[in-house]
C-alpha positions in Angstrom: 51.2 -122.5 92.5 51.0 -123.1 88.3 48.8 -125.7 87.9 46.8 -126.6 91.1 43.3 -126.0 90.4 43.7 -127.9 87.3 45.0 -131.0 88.7 42.8 -130.4 91.6 39.5 -130.6 89.5 41.0 -133.3 86.8 42.7 -135.6 89.7 38.8 -135.5 90.7 37.5 -137.0 87.6 40.3 -139.9 87.8 40.3 -140.8 91.6 43.2 -143.2 93.1 42.0 -146.3 94.8 43.6 -147.1 97.9 45.0 -150.5 98.7 44.7 -152.8 101.6 45.8 -151.6 104.9 49.2 -151.0 105.0 50.3 -151.2 101.4 51.4 -148.7 99.0 51.7 -148.3 94.9 55.6 -149.1 94.4 57.3 -148.5 91.0 59.7 -151.2 90.0 61.4 -152.2 86.8 58.3 -152.5 85.3 56.9 -148.9 86.5 53.5 -149.7 88.1 51.7 -153.2 87.0 49.0 -154.4 88.7 45.1 -155.3 87.9 43.9 -152.7 85.4 41.2 -151.7 87.7 43.4 -150.0 90.0 45.5 -148.4 87.7 43.4 -144.9 86.2 44.4 -142.6 89.2 48.0 -144.2 89.1 48.1 -143.2 85.2 46.7 -139.7 85.6 49.3 -139.2 88.6 52.1 -140.8 86.6 51.2 -138.1 84.0 52.2 -135.5 86.6 55.7 -137.2 87.0 56.2 -137.3 83.4 55.4 -133.3 83.4 57.7 -132.8 85.7 60.4 -134.9 84.5 60.2 -133.1 81.1 60.5 -129.7 82.8 63.5 -130.5 85.1 65.2 -132.0 81.8 64.6 -128.2 79.7 61.6 -129.3 77.9 63.0 -132.5 76.6 60.2 -135.5 75.7 59.5 -138.0 77.9 58.1 -141.2 77.2 54.8 -143.3 78.6 54.3 -146.7 78.1 51.0 -148.2 78.8 51.4 -152.0 79.2 51.6 -155.1 80.9 53.7 -156.9 78.7 53.6 -160.8 79.5 50.6 -160.3 82.4 47.5 -161.6 81.5 44.8 -159.3 79.5 43.2 -158.1 82.9 46.4 -156.7 84.3 48.1 -153.2 83.2 50.7 -151.1 83.6 52.4 -147.6 83.4 56.3 -146.7 82.9 58.1 -143.6 82.3 60.9 -143.6 79.7 63.6 -141.0 79.7 64.8 -138.6 76.7 67.5 -141.0 75.4 64.8 -144.3 75.2 66.0 -145.3 77.9 64.5 -146.3 81.6 63.4 -143.5 84.2 66.5 -142.6 86.4 66.1 -144.7 89.3 66.2 -141.5 91.7 62.8 -140.9 90.3 61.3 -144.0 91.2 60.7 -143.1 94.8 59.5 -139.5 93.3 56.8 -141.3 91.2 55.9 -143.4 94.4 55.2 -140.4 96.5 52.7 -139.1 93.9 51.1 -142.0 93.5 50.1 -142.9 97.2 49.1 -139.1 98.0 46.3 -139.9 100.3 43.8 -137.3 98.7 43.2 -134.5 96.0 45.0 -132.2 98.2 48.2 -134.1 99.4 49.0 -135.1 95.6 48.8 -131.3 94.6 51.1 -130.7 97.8 53.5 -133.4 96.7 53.4 -132.1 93.6 54.3 -128.6 94.0 56.6 -129.7 96.8 58.7 -132.2 94.3 59.0 -128.8 92.2 59.9 -126.7 94.6 62.8 -129.7 96.0 63.9 -130.2 92.7 64.0 -127.0 91.6 61.8 -126.9 88.3 60.2 -124.0 87.0 56.8 -125.2 86.1 56.1 -122.2 83.6 58.5 -123.8 80.6 57.1 -125.6 78.0 57.0 -129.6 78.2 56.6 -132.5 76.3 55.4 -136.2 77.1 54.6 -138.7 73.9 52.9 -142.2 74.8 51.3 -145.2 73.6 49.6 -148.7 74.4 49.2 -152.1 74.0 46.3 -153.9 72.7 44.7 -154.4 75.9 41.0 -153.1 76.6 41.9 -151.1 79.4 44.6 -149.0 77.7 42.4 -146.7 76.2 40.7 -145.5 80.0 43.9 -145.3 81.1 45.6 -143.1 78.1 42.6 -140.9 78.8 43.4 -140.4 82.5 46.7 -139.8 81.6 46.3 -137.2 78.9 43.6 -135.4 81.7 47.1 -134.9 84.0 49.2 -133.5 81.1 46.3 -131.0 79.7 46.2 -129.9 83.5 49.9 -129.4 83.7 49.7 -127.7 80.0 52.0 -130.4 78.9 52.5 -131.2 75.3 51.2 -134.2 74.2 51.4 -137.0 71.6 49.2 -139.9 71.4 50.5 -143.1 69.1 47.9 -145.2 70.1 49.0 -148.8 69.5 53.0 -149.5 69.7 54.9 -152.0 71.0 57.2 -151.1 73.9 60.5 -150.6 71.8 58.5 -149.0 69.3 57.9 -146.0 72.2 61.6 -146.1 73.2 62.4 -145.3 69.7 60.0 -142.6 69.1 61.3 -141.0 72.2 65.1 -141.0 71.4 64.1 -140.2 67.5 61.9 -137.2 69.1 64.7 -135.6 71.2 67.7 -136.4 68.9 66.1 -135.1 65.9 67.8 -132.4 63.8 71.2 -133.1 65.8 74.3 -134.9 64.4 73.2 -138.0 66.8 69.4 -138.2 64.8 68.1 -141.6 65.7 66.1 -142.0 62.8 62.8 -140.3 61.4 60.0 -139.5 64.4 57.4 -141.7 63.0 56.0 -145.5 63.4 57.0 -145.7 60.0 60.3 -144.3 60.5 60.9 -147.1 63.0 60.5 -149.5 60.2 62.3 -147.7 57.6 65.7 -147.7 59.7 64.8 -151.4 60.9 64.9 -152.5 56.9 67.2 -150.4 55.3 69.8 -151.9 58.3 68.5 -155.2 57.6 69.4 -155.2 54.1 72.9 -153.9 54.7 73.6 -156.2 57.3 72.9 -159.2 55.0 74.6 -158.7 52.3 73.3 -160.3 50.2 73.2 -163.7 52.1 70.1 -166.0 51.9 68.3 -167.0 55.0 67.5 -170.9 54.7 63.9 -172.2 55.2 60.8 -170.5 56.8 60.3 -168.7 60.2 57.3 -169.0 62.5 57.0 -166.3 64.6 54.2 -166.3 67.3 53.5 -162.9 68.4 51.7 -163.9 71.8 48.2 -162.7 70.8 49.7 -159.2 71.4 50.6 -155.9 69.6 53.8 -157.4 67.9 51.5 -159.4 65.6 49.9 -156.2 63.5 53.2 -154.2 64.1 55.4 -157.2 62.6 53.1 -157.9 59.7 53.5 -154.0 59.0 57.2 -154.2 59.1 57.6 -157.0 56.9 56.0 -155.1 53.9 59.3 -152.6 54.3 61.8 -155.9 53.4 62.2 -155.3 49.9 62.0 -159.0 48.3 64.3 -158.2 45.6 67.0 -157.9 48.3 66.1 -160.3 50.9 63.6 -163.5 51.0 62.5 -163.4 53.8 60.0 -165.8 54.8 58.2 -165.1 57.7 55.2 -167.1 59.1 53.3 -164.7 61.6 51.3 -166.7 64.3 48.9 -166.0 67.4 48.0 -162.5 66.1 45.0 -162.4 67.4 44.2 -158.7 69.0 40.6 -158.9 68.7 39.7 -161.3 71.4 41.5 -159.9 74.5 41.3 -162.9 76.9 44.0 -165.2 74.5 46.7 -162.1 75.0 49.9 -164.7 76.2 47.6 -167.4 77.0 49.3 -170.5 76.1 51.5 -168.8 73.9 54.5 -165.8 73.9 58.2 -165.9 75.0 57.2 -165.8 78.7 55.1 -169.3 77.8 58.0 -171.0 76.4 60.7 -169.8 78.8 58.7 -170.9 82.0 56.5 -173.9 80.7 60.0 -175.5 78.6 57.5 -176.3 75.4 56.4 -175.0 72.4 53.1 -173.2 72.4 50.3 -175.7 71.6 48.7 -173.9 68.9 49.4 -173.8 65.9 50.9 -177.1 66.6 54.5 -177.1 66.2 55.9 -178.2 62.6 59.1 -180.9 63.6 62.5 -178.9 62.6 61.0 -175.1 61.8 62.3 -172.4 63.3 60.3 -170.9 65.5 60.4 -167.9 67.6 58.2 -166.2 70.1 57.8 -162.5 71.1 56.1 -161.3 74.3 52.9 -159.4 74.7 54.5 -156.0 74.3 57.1 -157.0 72.0 60.4 -156.7 74.2 61.0 -160.3 75.0 62.2 -162.9 72.3 62.8 -166.6 72.8 64.2 -169.1 69.7 63.1 -172.8 69.5 62.3 -175.9 67.4 60.8 -179.4 68.2 62.8 -182.2 67.0 61.2 -185.3 65.9 63.6 -188.0 68.2 64.7 -185.7 70.9 61.7 -183.4 71.3 61.9 -179.5 72.1 65.1 -177.3 72.3 64.7 -173.8 73.4 67.8 -170.7 72.9 66.9 -168.4 75.7 68.2 -165.0 76.4 71.6 -166.4 77.2 72.1 -168.5 74.0 71.0 -164.8 72.1 73.7 -163.1 74.0 76.5 -165.5 73.3 75.3 -165.7 69.8 76.0 -161.6 69.2 78.8 -161.7 71.2 80.4 -164.3 69.4 79.7 -162.6 66.1 80.2 -159.0 67.0 83.6 -159.9 68.5 84.7 -162.0 65.0 83.9 -158.6 63.4 85.6 -156.5 65.6 88.4 -158.6 65.0 88.2 -159.0 60.9 87.9 -154.7 61.1 91.4 -154.7 63.0 89.9 -153.1 66.1 90.5 -155.4 68.6 93.2 -153.1 70.6 91.1 -149.8 70.7 87.2 -151.5 71.4 86.2 -152.4 74.6 83.3 -155.4 74.1 81.8 -156.3 77.4 78.6 -159.1 78.2 76.3 -158.3 81.3 74.8 -160.9 82.9 72.4 -161.7 85.7 72.9 -164.6 88.4 70.3 -166.5 86.6 72.3 -167.0 83.5 73.3 -170.5 82.9 76.9 -171.3 84.0 77.9 -173.0 80.7 77.0 -169.6 78.5 79.2 -168.4 81.4 82.1 -170.2 80.9 81.6 -170.4 77.0 81.8 -166.5 76.9 84.9 -166.3 79.2 86.8 -169.4 78.0 85.9 -169.6 74.2 85.2 -166.4 73.0 87.5 -164.5 75.5 85.1 -161.7 76.4 84.6 -159.9 79.8 81.6 -161.0 81.7 79.7 -158.7 84.5 76.9 -160.2 86.5 74.5 -157.8 87.9 70.9 -157.4 90.0 68.3 -159.0 88.2 66.4 -156.1 86.3 67.1 -154.6 83.2 68.1 -151.3 84.2 70.8 -153.0 86.1 72.2 -154.6 82.8 71.7 -151.3 80.6 73.4 -149.2 82.9 76.6 -151.4 83.0 76.5 -152.1 79.2 76.9 -148.5 78.6 80.3 -148.6 80.0 81.7 -150.5 77.0 82.3 -149.5 73.9 79.9 -152.8 72.8 78.3 -154.2 75.8 75.9 -157.1 75.1 72.9 -157.3 77.9 70.2 -160.4 77.9 68.6 -161.8 80.8 67.7 -165.3 80.3 64.1 -164.3 79.9 65.1 -163.2 76.0 65.0 -159.6 77.0 68.0 -157.4 76.1 70.0 -155.5 73.4 73.6 -154.5 72.3 75.0 -150.9 73.1 77.2 -149.4 70.6 78.9 -146.4 72.3 79.4 -143.2 70.1 83.2 -143.6 70.1 82.5 -147.4 68.5 79.6 -145.8 65.9 82.5 -143.0 64.8 85.6 -145.6 64.8 83.1 -147.6 62.5 82.6 -144.4 60.4 86.2 -143.0 60.4 88.8 -146.5 60.0 90.3 -146.1 56.7 90.2 -149.9 55.4 93.3 -151.8 54.1 91.3 -154.7 52.8 87.7 -155.6 51.3 87.7 -157.9 54.3 88.3 -155.0 56.8 85.8 -153.0 54.9 83.3 -155.8 54.8 83.6 -155.9 58.5 83.1 -152.1 59.4 80.1 -152.1 56.9 78.6 -154.6 58.7 79.1 -153.5 62.1 77.7 -150.6 61.2 74.5 -151.6 60.1 74.6 -154.1 63.2 74.2 -150.9 65.1 71.6 -149.3 62.9 69.4 -152.8 63.2 69.8 -153.4 67.0 67.4 -151.1 68.9 70.0 -149.2 71.4 67.3 -148.0 73.6 65.9 -151.1 74.9 65.3 -154.8 74.3 63.4 -155.1 71.1 61.7 -158.5 70.2 61.6 -157.7 66.5 65.0 -156.2 66.2 66.7 -158.8 68.2 65.2 -161.3 66.0 66.3 -159.8 62.6 69.9 -159.5 64.3 69.7 -163.5 65.0 68.3 -164.1 61.7 71.6 -161.5 60.2 73.9 -164.1 62.3 72.5 -167.3 61.4 72.6 -166.2 57.8 76.5 -165.2 57.8 77.6 -168.2 60.0 75.3 -170.5 57.7 74.0 -172.1 60.8 70.5 -173.8 61.5 69.4 -173.8 65.1 70.9 -176.8 65.9 74.5 -175.9 64.6 73.9 -172.9 67.1 72.6 -175.1 70.1 75.8 -177.1 69.5 78.0 -174.4 70.7 77.7 -175.3 74.4 75.6 -177.7 76.8 73.4 -175.8 79.3 73.8 -177.3 82.7 70.8 -178.8 84.3 69.0 -176.3 86.3 65.9 -175.5 88.7 63.9 -172.5 90.3 61.8 -173.3 93.0 59.3 -170.8 94.8 59.6 -170.7 98.2 56.8 -169.0 100.6 58.3 -167.4 103.8 56.7 -165.4 106.5 58.6 -162.4 105.7 61.0 -162.1 102.3 62.3 -158.7 103.9 64.7 -161.2 106.4 66.4 -161.8 103.2 69.3 -159.2 102.1 71.8 -160.1 99.1 75.2 -159.0 97.8 77.5 -160.0 94.8 74.8 -158.9 92.4 72.2 -161.4 94.2 74.6 -164.4 94.2 75.0 -164.4 97.9 72.7 -163.7 101.1 74.0 -161.3 103.5 71.0 -161.7 106.1 69.7 -163.9 107.7 72.9 -164.6 109.2 74.0 -168.2 108.9 71.8 -169.2 105.6 74.8 -168.5 103.5 77.3 -170.9 104.8 74.3 -173.6 104.8 73.7 -172.8 101.2 77.3 -173.1 100.7 78.1 -176.4 103.0 75.0 -178.0 100.5 76.7 -177.0 97.2 80.0 -178.7 97.7 78.2 -182.0 97.5 77.4 -181.8 94.1 79.9 -181.6 90.6 79.9 -178.2 88.7 76.9 -176.6 91.5 75.7 -173.3 92.5 72.9 -172.0 93.8 71.4 -168.9 95.5 68.5 -167.4 97.0 66.3 -163.9 96.7 63.8 -162.4 97.9 60.9 -162.1 95.5 59.9 -158.1 94.3 56.8 -158.4 94.6 55.4 -161.5 96.8 56.1 -162.6 100.4 58.1 -165.5 99.0 62.1 -166.4 98.0 63.1 -167.7 94.7 65.8 -170.3 94.9 68.0 -171.4 91.7 70.3 -174.3 91.5 72.4 -175.7 88.8 74.4 -178.5 88.7 76.2 -181.5 86.5 72.7 -183.5 86.2 69.4 -183.2 86.3 68.6 -184.6 89.4 71.7 -183.2 91.2 70.0 -179.9 90.7 66.5 -180.7 91.2 68.3 -182.2 94.7 70.5 -179.0 95.5 67.3 -176.8 94.7 64.9 -178.9 97.1 68.1 -178.7 99.9 68.3 -175.0 99.6 64.6 -174.3 99.5 64.5 -176.1 102.6 67.2 -173.7 104.3 65.3 -170.7 103.2 61.9 -171.9 104.5 63.6 -172.4 107.8 64.9 -169.3 108.1 62.0 -167.3 106.8 59.5 -168.9 108.7 57.0 -170.1 105.9 55.8 -173.5 104.0 56.7 -174.5 100.5 
């Protein structure tokens, strides 16, 4: 076949490492992610998949990002990005898994050719792959393996070197839309900065940003990229006082260490260094800059966090007001997409106060993104701070083509158009989402305290329960109810009824032999008690130990 000898020779230089007996590499929500020592052969094989995907789609550019996001520095990962900057089509995850688990080099070539035959892919047409990596030292070895696969399959490729994950997603979409009426922006890292900076100025409309914003960059790639971006904001148009902290990319071991969005969310406290100054508006990105958490420390009441649920409700509230002011309420459908982990108080606020529909999907950004695409304006965030707002082509042309009947309507239409350019349409983007939050707070004249007052979170608790076999646990209703083992859900329901404003659910971990139990109730002690009771039910049915 077309590339057999080249693939065979290159694969021998980047061999796959076998996992423990009975274990397979699995393409998950984050692609392949694990200890970096296992990933050289995996990344080579992902290169083969990306070349097949590009050819299957008529030579459109496919992206590959090498990152392990909020994981420790010893880990790395590799994932594929589809032409519009979205995640790899779900049907192709099994093809990635099949290629990576081919036991020998010969088997690999056979699997590659079988996929090409089964999927009716012409291996002689041009293909293109663009790629980038975060700051992990292992990234260089992995992109070398990736490039070897692309050379072996005669695939044109562009190495953008160090990037945030959302920047790579941007570049993929910009590459594929270049020269079309739906052009997404210039095909360069500078093009990304220019697009965001221009939209930020347009969306701010001369409003004033109060006080300094301290941004913790998790000692990851977001640090240097945010610093570079800030140079693009014209000081005479917007006075944006940003202090970038935790931006040490020269010591790999400090990546995500006691800082970053994941630390803030899981530990429920500000990073210890630099020492948080009371009352100062702060936010944290994660290691590859696709998650965002806002917070401040109050001298009297202590730490207060504004997570993905809060960002989602803030965005929905502002965009909903703009749509109303633009007189488009009857012609545009706005929807908010959440997972079962969203705090019940945020769901109530969105449905009852903002009067917007909320849809719940299984955990994983790909599920939320897909459902959000069904609306003219779809707002989605996971509680962990990963999310964005999607504007349909219909919505974008409506903003552009509606003739305003008043200055207020024109103002709203202009702001909506600017927000659509400011918010990264391809994936959750911490830098873009941060700018969105700053615009909204400036327009509303709100401090973080004002934002926090919109609703009060219900106390909640998340418990990890080790089980004998996680595969016994299957869910339904967007992971909110167990369909098996039989009888477990009835027992959970029985416990939930004992508490006020309570709910609880259990779901199997995607990677570990464990289940996660989430519980919410009117008081902290009741939420803790409910979580422990449900954890005991899961332990009993799962044959494991707490």
